[in-house]
C-alpha positions as CSV (number, residue, x, y, z in Angstrom):
1,G,0.0,0.0,0.0
2,D,0.9,3.7,-0.1
3,N,2.9,5.5,2.6
4,V,0.6,5.7,5.7
5,D,1.3,9.4,6.4
6,L,0.3,10.3,2.9
7,S,-2.8,8.1,3.0
8,E,-3.8,9.8,6.3
9,E,-3.4,13.2,4.6
10,R,-5.7,12.1,1.8
11,R,-8.4,11.1,4.2
12,K,-8.4,14.6,5.8
13,A,-9.6,16.2,2.5
14,K,-12.9,18.1,2.8
15,F,-13.8,17.9,-0.9
16,C,-13.8,15.4,-3.8
17,V,-10.5,15.5,-5.5
18,D,-11.8,14.3,-8.9
19,S,-14.4,17.1,-9.0
20,L,-11.7,19.7,-8.5
21,S,-9.6,17.9,-11.2
22,E,-12.6,18.3,-13.5
23,L,-12.8,22.0,-12.7
24,L,-9.0,22.4,-13.5
25,H,-8.9,20.3,-16.7
26,G,-12.4,20.1,-17.9
27,A,-14.3,16.8,-17.5
28,E,-13.8,15.5,-21.1
29,H,-10.1,16.4,-21.2
30,L,-9.6,14.7,-17.8
31,K,-11.1,11.5,-19.1
32,R,-8.8,11.5,-22.1
33,R,-5.8,12.4,-19.9
34,R,-6.5,9.3,-17.8
35,M,-6.9,7.2,-20.9
36,I,-3.6,8.5,-22.4
37,A,-1.8,7.9,-19.1
38,K,-3.0,4.3,-18.9
39,F,-1.9,3.7,-22.5
40,V,1.6,5.1,-21.9
41,E,1.9,3.0,-18.7
42,E,1.1,-0.1,-20.6
43,T,3.4,0.6,-23.6
44,P,7.0,-0.2,-22.4
45,E,8.7,1.1,-25.6
46,L,7.5,4.6,-24.6
47,H,9.6,4.4,-21.4
48,D,13.2,5.3,-20.6
49,V,15.5,2.3,-20.1
50,L,17.5,4.4,-17.6
51,P,16.6,7.7,-15.9
52,T,17.8,10.4,-18.2
53,A,19.8,12.0,-15.4
54,F,22.3,9.2,-15.8
55,M,22.7,9.7,-19.6
56,S,25.2,11.7,-21.6
57,R,23.9,14.4,-23.9
58,E,24.3,12.2,-27.0
59,Q,22.4,9.4,-25.2
60,K,19.7,11.8,-24.1
61,I,19.2,13.0,-27.7
62,E,19.2,9.5,-29.1
63,N,16.7,8.3,-26.4
64,A,14.4,11.3,-27.1
65,S,14.6,10.6,-30.9
66,R,13.7,7.0,-30.4
67,K,10.8,7.9,-28.1
68,I,9.3,10.7,-30.2
69,I,9.1,8.4,-33.3
70,T,7.6,5.6,-31.2
71,L,5.1,8.1,-29.8
72,L,4.1,9.2,-33.3
73,K,3.7,5.6,-34.4
74,H,1.2,5.0,-31.6
75,M,-0.7,8.2,-32.2
76,P,-3.3,6.9,-34.6
77,S,-4.4,4.1,-32.1
78,L,-4.9,6.7,-29.4
79,N,-7.3,8.7,-31.5
80,I,-6.4,12.2,-30.1
81,S,-6.4,15.4,-31.9
82,S,-6.7,18.4,-29.6
83,F,-3.7,20.6,-28.7
84,E,-4.1,19.8,-25.0
85,D,-4.3,16.0,-25.5
86,I,-1.3,15.8,-27.8
87,F,0.7,18.1,-25.4
88,Y,-0.2,15.9,-22.5
89,Y,0.7,12.7,-24.4
90,Q,4.1,14.2,-25.2
91,S,4.8,15.4,-21.7
92,L,4.1,11.9,-20.3
93,V,6.6,10.3,-22.7
94,M,9.2,13.0,-23.3
95,H,9.2,14.8,-19.9
96,L,10.2,18.4,-20.1
97,D,13.7,18.4,-21.6
98,G,12.7,19.0,-25.2
99,H,13.0,16.5,-28.1
100,P,13.9,16.6,-31.8
101,L,10.5,17.8,-32.9
102,S,9.7,20.3,-30.1
103,L,10.1,23.4,-32.3
104,H,8.6,21.8,-35.3
105,S,5.3,21.2,-33.5
106,V,5.2,24.2,-31.2
107,V,6.5,27.0,-33.5
108,F,7.2,25.9,-37.1
109,L,3.7,24.4,-37.8
110,P,1.7,27.2,-36.2
111,T,3.7,29.8,-38.1
112,L,3.0,28.0,-41.4
113,M,-0.7,27.9,-40.5
114,Q,-0.9,31.6,-39.5
115,L,1.6,33.6,-41.6
116,T,1.3,31.9,-45.1
117,D,-1.0,32.6,-47.9
118,G,-3.3,30.0,-49.4
119,E,-0.8,28.7,-52.0
120,Q,2.1,28.5,-49.6
121,R,-0.1,26.7,-47.1
122,K,-1.1,24.1,-49.8
123,K,2.6,23.5,-50.6
124,W,4.2,23.5,-47.2
125,L,1.7,22.4,-44.6
126,P,1.0,18.8,-45.7
127,R,4.8,18.2,-46.0
128,A,5.4,19.6,-42.5
129,M,2.4,17.7,-41.1
130,N,3.7,14.4,-42.6
131,L,7.2,15.0,-41.3
132,E,8.6,15.0,-44.8
133,V,10.4,18.2,-43.6
134,I,11.4,19.1,-40.0
135,G,11.5,22.8,-39.3
136,T,12.5,25.3,-36.7
137,Y,12.1,29.0,-36.2
138,A,15.3,31.0,-36.5
139,Q,14.9,34.5,-35.1
140,T,17.4,35.2,-32.3
141,E,20.9,36.1,-33.2
142,L,24.2,36.3,-31.3
143,G,23.9,40.1,-31.1
144,H,20.1,40.6,-30.8
145,G,17.2,38.8,-29.2
146,T,14.4,40.9,-27.9
147,N,15.1,43.9,-30.1
148,L,13.8,42.4,-33.4
149,R,14.1,45.6,-35.3
150,K,17.9,45.4,-35.1
151,L,18.3,41.8,-36.3
152,E,21.2,41.7,-38.9
153,T,20.5,38.8,-41.2
154,T,19.6,40.2,-44.6
155,A,17.2,39.1,-47.4
156,I,18.0,41.1,-50.5
157,Y,15.6,40.8,-53.4
158,D,17.1,40.1,-56.8
159,T,14.4,41.1,-59.4
160,N,16.1,39.5,-62.4
161,N,16.0,36.0,-60.9
162,E,12.9,36.5,-58.7
163,Q,14.9,35.3,-55.7
164,F,15.9,36.5,-52.2
165,I,19.6,36.3,-51.3
166,I,20.0,35.5,-47.6
167,N,23.2,36.6,-45.8
168,S,24.9,36.8,-42.4
169,P,27.0,39.9,-42.9
170,T,28.5,40.1,-39.4
171,I,29.6,37.7,-36.6
172,T,26.7,39.0,-34.5
173,S,24.2,38.2,-37.2
174,T,24.7,34.5,-36.6
175,K,21.4,32.9,-35.7
176,W,21.9,31.5,-32.2
177,W,19.7,29.6,-29.8
178,P,16.8,28.2,-32.0
179,G,15.8,24.8,-30.7
180,N,16.4,21.7,-32.9
181,L,18.4,23.9,-35.3
182,G,21.8,22.3,-34.6
183,K,21.4,18.8,-35.9
184,M,17.8,17.9,-36.5
185,S,16.0,20.4,-38.7
186,N,16.3,20.5,-42.5
187,Y,14.3,23.7,-42.9
188,A,13.9,26.9,-40.9
189,I,11.6,29.9,-41.0
190,V,14.3,32.5,-40.9
191,V,13.6,36.1,-39.7
192,A,15.7,38.5,-41.8
193,Q,15.7,42.2,-42.8
194,L,13.9,42.5,-46.1
195,Y,15.7,44.8,-48.7
196,L,13.9,45.9,-51.9
197,N,15.9,48.2,-54.3
198,G,18.3,49.1,-51.5
199,E,15.6,50.1,-49.1
200,C,15.1,48.1,-45.8
201,Y,11.5,47.1,-44.9
202,G,12.2,45.6,-41.5
203,P,12.2,41.9,-40.3
204,H,10.1,39.4,-42.3
205,Q,9.9,35.6,-42.3
206,F,11.4,33.3,-45.0
207,I,11.3,29.5,-45.5
208,V,14.9,28.4,-46.0
209,Q,16.1,24.8,-46.7
210,L,19.2,24.1,-44.5
211,R,20.0,20.4,-45.3
212,D,19.7,18.1,-48.2
213,E,16.5,16.1,-47.9
214,N,18.2,12.8,-48.8
215,T,21.7,13.0,-47.2
216,H,20.8,15.5,-44.4
217,L,24.1,17.3,-45.1
218,P,24.1,21.1,-44.9
219,L,23.5,22.8,-48.2
220,P,26.2,25.0,-49.9
221,G,26.4,28.4,-48.1
222,I,24.9,27.0,-44.9
223,T,27.0,26.7,-41.7
224,V,25.0,25.1,-38.9
225,G,25.7,23.3,-35.6
226,D,24.9,22.8,-31.9
227,I,25.7,25.5,-29.3
228,G,26.7,23.2,-26.5
229,P,25.3,22.4,-23.0
230,K,22.9,24.8,-21.3
231,F,21.2,25.4,-17.9
232,G,18.3,23.2,-19.0
233,F,16.7,21.7,-22.2
234,N,19.9,19.6,-22.8
235,T,17.9,17.0,-24.9
236,N,17.4,19.9,-27.4
237,D,20.0,20.7,-30.0
238,N,19.8,24.5,-29.8
239,G,21.9,25.7,-32.7
240,F,23.8,28.3,-34.6
241,L,23.4,29.1,-38.3
242,R,25.2,31.3,-40.8
243,F,24.2,32.1,-44.5
244,D,26.6,32.9,-47.3
245,S,24.6,34.2,-50.2
246,V,21.9,31.5,-50.0
247,R,19.3,32.0,-52.7
248,I,15.6,31.1,-52.3
249,P,12.6,31.6,-54.6
250,R,10.4,34.7,-54.0
251,Q,7.5,32.5,-53.0
252,Q,9.4,31.4,-49.9
253,M,8.8,34.7,-48.1
254,L,5.8,34.1,-45.9
255,M,3.1,36.2,-47.6
256,G,0.0,35.8,-45.3
257,F,0.1,39.5,-44.4
258,S,2.7,41.4,-46.3
259,K,3.8,40.5,-49.8
260,V,6.5,41.2,-52.4
261,T,5.4,41.2,-56.0
262,R,7.4,39.7,-58.9
263,N,8.9,43.1,-59.8
264,G,10.0,43.8,-56.2
265,E,7.1,46.0,-55.0
266,Y,6.1,45.8,-51.3
267,V,2.4,45.2,-50.4
268,K,1.7,46.2,-46.8
269,P,-0.5,44.2,-44.4
270,I,-4.0,45.6,-43.7
271,H,-3.3,45.9,-39.9
272,E,0.3,46.5,-38.7
273,K,-0.6,44.9,-35.4
274,L,-1.8,41.5,-36.7
275,G,1.6,39.9,-36.2
276,Y,1.0,40.2,-32.5
277,G,-1.5,37.4,-32.7
278,S,0.8,34.4,-32.6
279,M,3.1,36.0,-30.0
280,V,0.1,36.6,-27.7
281,F,-1.0,33.0,-28.3
282,I,2.4,31.6,-27.3
283,R,2.5,33.8,-24.2
284,S,-1.0,32.8,-23.1
285,V,-0.1,29.1,-23.5
286,M,3.1,29.9,-21.6
287,I,1.2,31.1,-18.5
288,S,-0.7,27.8,-18.3
289,Q,2.5,25.9,-18.8
290,Q,4.4,27.8,-16.1
291,A,1.4,27.3,-13.8
292,L,1.8,23.6,-14.4
293,F,5.6,23.8,-13.6
294,L,4.8,25.4,-10.3
295,A,2.0,22.9,-9.6
296,M,4.6,20.1,-10.2
297,A,7.1,21.7,-7.8
298,C,4.3,22.0,-5.2
299,T,3.2,18.4,-5.7
300,I,6.8,17.3,-5.0
301,G,7.4,19.6,-2.1
302,I,4.0,19.1,-0.3
303,R,3.9,15.3,-0.7
304,Y,7.5,14.9,0.4
305,S,6.9,17.2,3.4
306,C,4.1,14.9,4.6
307,V,6.3,11.8,4.2
308,R,9.4,13.3,5.8
309,R,9.5,13.3,9.6
310,Q,12.1,15.3,11.4
311,G,12.5,16.8,14.9
312,E,9.7,17.2,17.4
313,I,7.6,20.0,18.8
314,T,6.9,18.3,22.1
315,P,10.1,16.7,23.5
316,G,10.0,12.9,23.7
317,S,7.1,12.6,21.2
318,L,7.1,11.0,17.8
319,E,9.1,13.0,15.2
320,I,6.7,15.2,13.3
321,K,5.9,15.6,9.6
322,V,7.9,18.6,8.4
323,I,4.6,20.0,6.8
324,D,3.5,20.7,10.4
325,Y,6.2,23.3,11.0
326,Q,4.7,26.7,10.3
327,T,8.0,27.7,8.6
328,Q,7.5,24.9,6.1
329,Q,3.9,25.9,5.4
330,Y,5.0,29.5,5.0
331,R,7.5,28.3,2.3
332,L,5.1,26.0,0.4
333,F,1.6,27.3,0.7
334,P,2.2,30.6,-1.1
335,Q,3.6,28.6,-4.0
336,L,0.5,26.4,-4.0
337,A,-1.8,29.4,-3.9
338,R,0.2,31.0,-6.8
339,A,0.0,27.8,-8.8
340,Y,-3.8,27.9,-8.5
341,A,-4.0,31.6,-9.3
342,Y,-1.8,31.3,-12.4
343,W,-3.7,28.2,-13.5
344,F,-7.0,30.1,-13.5
345,T,-5.4,33.2,-15.0
346,G,-4.0,31.2,-17.8
347,N,-7.5,29.9,-18.7
348,C,-8.8,33.4,-18.5
349,V,-6.2,34.8,-20.9
350,R,-6.7,31.9,-23.4
351,A,-10.5,32.8,-23.4
352,L,-9.6,36.5,-23.9
353,Y,-7.3,35.5,-26.8
354,A,-10.1,33.5,-28.4
355,Q,-12.4,36.5,-28.2
356,V,-9.8,38.8,-29.7
357,L,-9.2,36.3,-32.5
358,D,-12.9,36.4,-33.4
359,E,-12.9,40.2,-33.3
360,L,-9.9,40.3,-35.6
361,K,-11.7,38.2,-38.2
362,A,-14.4,41.0,-38.1
363,N,-11.6,43.6,-38.5
364,K,-12.0,44.9,-35.0
365,I,-8.6,45.5,-33.3
366,E,-9.5,47.5,-30.2
367,L,-8.8,44.8,-27.8
368,L,-5.4,43.8,-29.3
369,P,-3.2,46.4,-27.6
370,E,-4.8,45.6,-24.2
371,L,-4.2,41.9,-24.7
372,H,-0.7,42.5,-25.8
373,A,0.1,44.6,-22.8
374,L,-1.6,42.1,-20.5
375,S,0.1,39.0,-21.9
376,S,3.5,40.8,-21.7
377,G,3.0,41.7,-18.1
378,L,1.7,38.3,-17.2
379,K,4.5,36.4,-18.9
380,A,7.0,38.5,-17.0
381,V,5.4,38.3,-13.6
382,V,4.4,34.7,-13.8
383,T,7.7,33.3,-15.1
384,H,9.6,35.3,-12.4
385,Q,7.4,34.1,-9.5
386,V,7.4,30.5,-10.8
387,A,11.2,30.4,-10.9
388,I,11.4,31.7,-7.3
389,G,8.6,29.3,-6.3
390,I,10.2,26.2,-7.7
391,E,13.5,27.1,-5.9
392,Q,11.6,27.6,-2.7
393,C,10.0,24.1,-3.1
394,R,13.5,22.6,-3.8
395,M,15.0,24.2,-0.6
396,A,12.0,23.0,1.4
397,C,12.9,19.5,0.4
398,G,16.3,19.7,2.2
399,G,19.3,17.8,1.0
400,H,17.2,15.4,-1.2
401,G,15.8,18.3,-3.1
402,Y,19.4,18.9,-4.4
403,S,19.5,15.5,-6.0
404,D,18.4,15.0,-9.6
405,A,16.2,12.2,-8.2
406,S,13.9,14.9,-6.8
407,G,13.1,16.2,-10.3
408,L,13.4,19.7,-9.0
409,P,16.8,20.8,-10.5
410,Q,15.6,19.8,-14.0
411,L,12.2,21.4,-13.5
412,Y,13.9,24.7,-12.4
413,G,16.3,24.6,-15.3
414,I,13.4,24.3,-17.7
415,A,11.1,26.9,-16.0
416,V,13.7,29.6,-15.5
417,G,14.4,29.7,-19.2
418,G,10.9,31.2,-19.5
419,C,12.2,34.4,-17.9
420,T,14.2,35.0,-21.1
421,Y,12.6,33.2,-24.1
422,E,9.6,34.8,-25.8
423,G,10.9,38.2,-24.7
424,D,13.1,39.3,-21.8
425,N,11.0,39.9,-18.7
426,I,12.2,43.5,-18.0
427,V,11.6,44.5,-21.6
428,L,8.1,43.0,-21.5
429,L,7.3,44.9,-18.3
430,L,8.4,48.1,-20.0
431,Q,6.1,47.3,-23.0
432,T,3.2,46.9,-20.6
433,A,4.2,50.2,-19.0
434,R,4.1,52.1,-22.4
435,Y,0.5,51.0,-22.7
436,L,-0.3,52.0,-19.1
437,M,1.2,55.4,-19.7
438,K,-1.1,56.0,-22.7
439,K,-4.1,55.0,-20.6
440,A,-3.0,57.2,-17.7
441,K,-2.9,60.1,-20.1
442,T,-6.4,59.3,-21.4
443,A,-7.7,59.1,-17.8
444,L,-6.1,62.4,-16.7
445,D,-7.4,64.1,-19.8
446,G,-10.8,63.3,-18.4
447,K,-11.8,61.1,-21.4
448,K,-14.1,58.2,-20.8
449,H,-12.8,54.8,-21.6
450,S,-15.3,52.1,-22.5
451,S,-13.9,49.0,-24.0
452,S,-11.5,47.6,-21.5
453,E,-12.0,45.8,-18.3
454,S,-8.4,45.3,-17.2
455,I,-7.8,49.1,-16.9
456,E,-11.2,50.3,-15.7
457,Y,-9.7,51.1,-12.3
458,L,-7.6,53.9,-13.8
459,F,-10.8,55.8,-14.5
460,C,-12.1,55.6,-10.9
461,E,-11.1,57.7,-7.9
462,G,-10.9,55.0,-5.3
463,S,-10.5,55.9,-1.6
464,L,-7.2,57.0,-0.1
465,K,-7.5,54.8,3.0
466,S,-8.2,51.1,3.1
467,S,-11.2,49.8,5.1
468,I,-9.5,46.5,5.9
469,N,-10.3,45.4,9.5
470,Q,-10.2,42.3,11.6
471,S,-13.1,40.6,9.8
472,S,-12.0,41.5,6.2
473,G,-10.9,37.9,5.5
474,S,-14.3,36.9,4.0
475,D,-14.6,40.1,1.9
476,H,-12.4,39.9,-1.2
477,T,-13.7,43.3,-2.5
478,V,-11.8,45.2,0.2
479,L,-8.6,43.2,-0.5
480,I,-8.9,43.7,-4.3
481,E,-9.4,47.5,-3.7
482,A,-5.9,47.5,-2.1
483,F,-4.4,46.0,-5.3
484,E,-6.3,48.6,-7.4
485,H,-5.1,51.4,-5.2
486,L,-1.5,50.3,-5.4
487,A,-1.5,49.9,-9.2
488,R,-3.4,53.2,-9.7
489,R,-0.9,55.1,-7.4
490,L,2.2,53.6,-8.9
491,I,1.0,54.2,-12.5
492,F,0.0,57.9,-11.9
493,T,3.1,58.7,-9.8
494,V,5.5,57.5,-12.4
495,Y,3.4,59.2,-15.1
496,D,3.7,62.5,-13.2
497,R,7.4,62.0,-12.7
498,M,8.0,61.5,-16.4
499,E,5.9,64.5,-17.4
500,N,7.9,66.6,-14.9
501,L,11.2,65.5,-16.4
502,K,9.9,66.4,-19.9
503,K,8.8,69.8,-18.7
504,Y,12.4,70.5,-17.7
505,G,13.8,69.5,-21.1
506,T,14.4,65.8,-20.9
507,T,13.4,63.9,-24.1
508,S,10.6,61.4,-23.9
509,E,13.1,58.5,-24.4
510,E,15.5,59.7,-21.7
511,A,12.6,60.3,-19.3
512,F,11.3,56.8,-19.9
513,N,14.7,55.3,-19.1
514,E,15.1,57.5,-16.0
515,C,11.8,56.2,-14.7
516,S,12.2,52.6,-15.9
517,V,12.5,50.9,-12.5
518,D,9.3,52.6,-11.3
519,L,7.6,51.8,-14.6
520,C,8.4,48.1,-14.1
521,K,7.0,48.3,-10.6
522,A,3.8,49.9,-12.0
523,S,3.5,47.1,-14.6
524,R,3.9,44.5,-11.9
525,A,1.2,46.0,-9.8
526,H,-1.2,46.2,-12.7
527,T,-0.5,42.6,-13.6
528,R,-0.9,41.4,-10.0
529,L,-4.2,43.1,-9.8
530,F,-5.4,41.3,-13.0
531,I,-4.3,37.9,-11.4
532,A,-6.0,38.7,-8.1
533,K,-9.3,39.5,-9.9
534,A,-9.1,36.5,-12.3
535,F,-8.5,34.2,-9.3
536,S,-11.2,35.8,-7.1
537,N,-13.7,35.9,-9.9
538,K,-13.3,32.1,-10.4
539,L,-15.2,31.6,-7.1
540,A,-18.4,32.8,-8.6
541,V,-18.5,29.9,-11.1
542,I,-17.6,27.0,-8.8
543,A,-20.8,25.1,-8.3
544,D,-19.6,22.5,-5.8
545,P,-20.0,24.1,-2.3
546,N,-17.2,22.0,-0.7
547,I,-14.7,22.9,-3.5
548,A,-15.9,26.6,-3.3
549,T,-15.1,26.7,0.5
550,V,-11.6,25.2,0.0
551,I,-10.7,27.4,-3.0
552,K,-12.0,30.5,-1.2
553,D,-9.5,29.8,1.6
554,V,-6.7,29.6,-1.0
555,V,-7.8,32.8,-2.7
556,T,-8.0,34.6,0.6
557,F,-4.6,33.4,1.5
558,Y,-3.2,34.4,-1.9
559,L,-4.7,37.9,-1.6
560,A,-3.5,38.5,1.9
561,H,0.0,37.1,1.2
562,E,0.5,39.1,-1.9
563,L,-0.6,42.3,-0.1
564,I,1.8,41.6,2.7
565,E,4.6,41.3,0.1
566,C,3.7,44.8,-1.1
567,A,3.2,46.2,2.4
568,A,6.0,48.8,2.1
569,A,4.4,50.4,-0.9
570,L,0.9,50.4,0.7
571,L,2.2,51.9,4.0
572,E,4.2,54.5,2.1
573,D,1.3,56.7,1.2
574,G,-0.7,55.8,4.3
575,Y,-3.3,53.7,2.4
576,L,-2.7,50.9,5.0
577,S,-1.8,51.4,8.6
578,G,0.6,49.3,10.6
579,Q,-2.4,47.8,12.4
580,Q,-4.0,46.8,9.1
581,V,-0.9,45.1,7.9
582,A,-1.0,43.1,11.2
583,Y,-4.6,42.1,10.4
584,L,-3.5,40.9,7.0
585,R,-0.7,38.9,8.6
586,A,-3.0,37.3,11.1
587,L,-5.4,36.5,8.3
588,S,-2.7,34.8,6.3
589,Y,-1.8,32.6,9.2
590,R,-5.4,31.7,9.8
591,M,-5.8,30.7,6.2
592,M,-2.6,28.5,6.4
593,D,-4.3,26.7,9.3
594,S,-7.5,26.1,7.4
595,M,-5.6,25.0,4.2
596,R,-3.4,22.6,6.1
597,G,-5.8,19.6,6.1
598,N,-6.5,20.0,2.3
599,V,-3.0,20.5,0.9
600,V,-2.3,17.0,-0.3
601,A,-5.7,16.8,-1.9
602,L,-5.1,20.2,-3.5
603,V,-1.9,19.0,-5.2
604,D,-3.5,15.6,-6.1
605,A,-6.2,17.6,-7.9
606,F,-3.7,18.9,-10.4
607,D,-3.7,15.3,-11.6
608,I,0.0,15.1,-12.4
609,N,0.9,11.6,-13.3
610,D,4.1,10.1,-11.8
611,R,5.6,9.8,-15.3
612,E,5.1,13.4,-16.0
613,L,6.3,14.4,-12.5
614,N,9.5,12.3,-12.9
615,S,10.4,12.7,-9.2
616,V,11.3,10.1,-6.6
617,L,10.3,12.6,-3.8
618,G,6.9,13.4,-5.3
619,R,5.7,9.9,-6.0
620,R,2.0,9.4,-5.5
621,D,2.5,6.4,-3.3
622,G,4.9,8.3,-1.0
623,K,7.5,5.5,-1.1
624,V,10.4,7.8,-1.1
625,Y,13.2,6.1,0.7
626,E,13.2,2.7,-0.9
627,N,13.0,4.4,-4.3
628,L,15.9,6.8,-3.6
629,L,18.0,3.8,-2.9
630,K,16.9,2.0,-6.1
631,W,17.5,5.2,-8.1
632,A,21.1,5.6,-6.8
633,Q,21.8,1.9,-7.6
634,L,21.1,2.7,-11.3
635,S,24.1,5.1,-11.5
636,P,26.4,3.8,-14.2
637,L,29.3,4.4,-11.8
638,N,28.0,1.4,-9.8
639,N,28.5,-1.0,-12.8
640,A,31.9,-1.8,-11.4
641,D,33.0,-2.0,-7.8
642,V,36.4,-0.5,-8.6
643,I,36.3,2.2,-11.2
644,N,39.0,2.9,-13.8
645,A,39.8,6.4,-12.6
646,Y,40.8,4.9,-9.2
647,K,42.9,2.1,-10.8
648,E,44.7,4.4,-13.2
649,Y,45.4,7.5,-11.1
650,L,44.8,7.2,-7.4
651,E,46.0,3.6,-6.8
652,P,49.6,4.1,-8.2
653,Y,49.9,7.3,-6.3
654,M,48.8,5.7,-3.0
655,K,51.2,2.8,-3.3
């Protein structure tokens, strides 16, 4: 049977775990998840022969290649088609470390669907879907990542031959970092500066063949390879790529939005902003993905804290579960609350994205800037907090958290990459801030603003003192008002500071830079408010009263804990008094007590399968110690009692 302490925890739950899992995943998807998990469990060729932690990089890449092809062969018998189902199937088999087709499926295919015209789609999509070609997306360069406008790869149009000539004119123009570029992809969508008749039209996408379809050798003019080991994703061959006058047909510029005619004339897209769509989509999916990473870390940290006994509170009594130390709860429960908050926020943004997509089809683009600002802020805030949260969970697992057996170092290595890829977090916060400054101006000019829910609060006065008191725990409105006040104050304060600087002769750009730390703080406050509202609003749609009660505690704890973290800023202008901060602190401790009995059930509800979790410490059955011992015995160093290094170097020296 399972570990007795963990079983006891599960019996304490005050709600039905499966019902909460249905709320998190959707009933239909949950059914399919369980079906997929059962299938993977019963198909040995989808398993690792050895934990990947014990493999060299070459072995990892070989193992992942074997598994992804086996996974694809079994796909028809599983009969799954939705993005969620396929993603789940992949994560059960491939874990998190990437695989030879990651970029092909996550970026190359969606780009072909979204940015091509009808003819291009007909030509390229079937080939890509059938894996006749494997593609990646080559945008980032040695010298530029987030600043797309300054990319240096060039695509110069040659009217006589109706071709683009692709070049890497400098060292820094080398494409650098794209996943699966080094050894696996034979095509790439390359982002390059478009030149027509000597004039630059900015970055555009081009389909470029990199390797021969029969021999897989790099084509003439192409220099390509792997960039070496990284902090995470070491199963992925992130690569470098250089072009020396590589010619491609005109039809290989992606022409879904802008076009180049045969005689080299440029046709502009109808809406400049339409290109934001796919970026916003990736970011909205990222928020859900990062929520899952944090949920995984919480599952490991909380289950293990219920199995691990250490020290005693009453001398001479049984050693206690470490989860019963308040300090351990103070470390883990905020991460659990955030995992739930980000999970629901991710769903909320995906729904908003779907709405914007519908409006774009009807040529309405009002919501796009708001969604862009929101998704930028969320991506920055969520990835940052998730990285910190996973590391807290790892430290909460003591020494064993430092072992690869815990799954936490690998999880951290993967999640923390999210702070940089898809846009550097600080740059994204500043993008959000630009939008907020525009809206602050609109509000101060006394104009009414109708369309947008996420910035409504900028157009209201709000009170200057909080009404939080001892019994505020049950009233989320009062707590949300504090988030609104903080965001409003930080936004208008930095706006005034910038206007003042400009009055005294500073240029707009210089003023923006001089205020950039405060601008980031304003963006964070705005984003935190959105998360707080999205999480709190979720309560209204939870039908099951038992689940509603438990989630309400989690929301209350989340709101109180986040406000305590911003206490300095709320005390600064006297919005909160010292006494009110003390009320919030007492409230957060009360909520920790009421969450305590449900925490194992709350992580079980994420429905994270042991294969996906890939952690000896976080196993569902709680059998940690016997499996740590088994795991260690798998180390290839244990294949011989006396290893070569000892015989060759130490032994002669010791004699």
